[in-house]
N, C-alpha and C positions, 0 to 999 in steps of 0.2 A: 701798393697804391698804383692806380692807373696813371701813366704819365700824361695822358691827355687832360687830366684835372690839375696838373701842375702849371705854375707860371712859366713863362719863357725863360726867365732867369734860373728857375729851379731845374728845368729840363736841360739847360746848358751846363749847369753844374754837374748833373748826373752824367751827361755826355763826356765832360772833361774828366770826371772821376773814372769812367770806364776806359777812356783813352790811356790814362795813367796806368791802370791795372793791366791793360793789354800789353803795353810796352814793358812794364815791369816783368810780366810773365815771360815774355820773349827773352829779355836780358837774363833773368834768373835761370831759365832753361839752358841758355847758351853758355853762361859763365859760372853759374852757381850762385846761390843766395849771398854767401859771404864775400864774394868777389865783385859784387855790384854795389855801387854807392847811390845815395839819393841824388847826387849831382848827375850821375850817368842816366838815371831814370828821367830826371828833369830834362836833360838834353835830348833824349830820345823822344820824349813826349812833347817837346817844344814848349815847356813851361819853365818859369823861374823856379829855382829850388824852394824859394819861400812859398810859392803857390802849392807845391807838393805838401809842405808841412801844414798848410791850411786844410788839406784833405786828410792827411795821415800824420799822426804825431811822431811816428818813427818808421823805419824800414820794417821792423817786426810787426807793427800795426798794419802796414800795407800787406805783408805776407798773410796775416790773419784774415784780412778782408778778401784776399785772393782765395784763400781756403774756403771761406764762408760762401762767396758767390759761386765758385765752381762746384763746391759740394752741394749747394742748394739746387743748382741747375741739373746736376746729374740725378739727384734724389727726386726732384719734381718730375723728370722725364720717366723715371721708373715707376713712381707712384701712379702716374697717368695711365700706365699700362695695367698695373694691378687693379686699379679702380675703373678701368675702361670696359668696353663691351666685350662679349665673348664668354665662352664657358671657362670654368676653372682651369681646365687643361690647356685651352687656347691661350689664356692670359699668362699662365705659368711658362708655357713654351715661348711666347713672345718676350716675356721678361728675361729669360735666359739668352735667347737669340739676339736680343737688342744690345747685349753687353759689348760685342766687338765694335758696333757703330758708335756707342758712347765713348769707348776707349779711343777710337780713332778721332772723334770730335774733340776730346779733351786730353789728347796724348801729351801735350806740353805740360799741363798741370799735373797729371799722374806721374810723369817722368820726374818733374821737379819735386813732387812730394816724396817719391821713393828715394831720390838722390839726397834729400835732406835727412831722412830718417832710416833709410835702408828698407829692404822688403819686410824684415821682421819688425823693425821699429815702426814702419807705416801701419802695420796691422795692430800694433800694441799702443801706438801713440794715443794719448788721451786728449787730443784736440776736441774741444766741446762740439764743434759743428760736425766733424766726421763721426764722432761717437753718437751724437744725436741722430744723424742720418742712418747709421747702422741700426740703431734701435728702432727707428721709425719704419725702415724697410722690413726688418725682421718681423715687426708687429703686423704690418700689412700682409706679408707673406703668410704668417701664421693664421690670420683671419681667412685668407683665401683657401688655405689647406683645410682648415676646420669646416668651411662651407662645402668643400669637395668631399670631405669625410661624411658629413651629415647627409649629403645627396647620394651617397653610395658610389661615388666616382673613385675616391682614393681609399686605400687601406687604412685601417684604424691605427695610425702611427701617432707618436707624440708630435703634434703639430709644431710646438715651440722648438723642439730639437731639430726637426726637419727643416724648419725655416732658417734656423741658425746655420745649419749645414749648407744649405743652398746659397745663402747670402755670403758666408765665409769663403766658400769655394770660388764664387764669382770674384770677390775682392782679391783673394790670393792670386788667381790667374791674371787678373788685371795688373796687379803690382809686378808680378814676375815677368810679364810681357811688355811692360811700359817702355823699357829701354831699347827694345829691339822689335818693335811692333811690325807685324806682317799680317795684313787683313785676312788673306786666304788661310794662313796657318791658324790664326786665332779663331776665325769663324768655324773651321773644322773642329777645333778643340771644344768650342762651346756647343756644337751640335752633339758631340759625345757626352758633354755634361748634361745636356737636355735629355738625351736618351737614357742616361744612367738614372737620373732622378724621376723622370716621367714613368719609365718602365718599372722602377722600384715602387712607385706610389700607386700606380693603377691597379685596381682590383682585377684579377683574372676572371674570366666569364664563369668558371665553375664556383667562384667564391662570391659572386655578386648577390646571390640570394641567401647567403649564410647569415 
């Protein structure tokens, strides 16, 4: 819903909710989810602890909302690239190259997520929002690859498997680099990922007319 259509009271409530989430993310990242109390979150966000429970019934519910909001933000940014302007090659390239920027912008959340579940656990965790995001992105990637195949841009690969491979590679590298993020190193890493997939998918000139 567009915030401009909300009442002042509703906009204030959303603002307060986001303030709580921001402070909670900072505390969780610094001290760990299990070492932070609702009282500490209340103190950091300058609300009474009872006010926090008006927004979130528990610390677990607050964590779930953090996961939802951050996951949706990352997913929406990537979908905008996949559905945006440009050729299939240009959009796929931008999709992969944008990963370091998203990781930098959401470093605290990714670090927290990995710290709670571990790298393997984060990849296997059945959190509904994260799982839905993975499925949605893979589906959009698959559609882009299928379009590229139909246009004779990409080789006739299994688009579903290729999409899963690209998506899973990006997720794995993001999780593995969350705790020691270095923008230059991670950017170089994703350029190699881009080259690997793009060069593997593109039809060579002698095969374009086959």
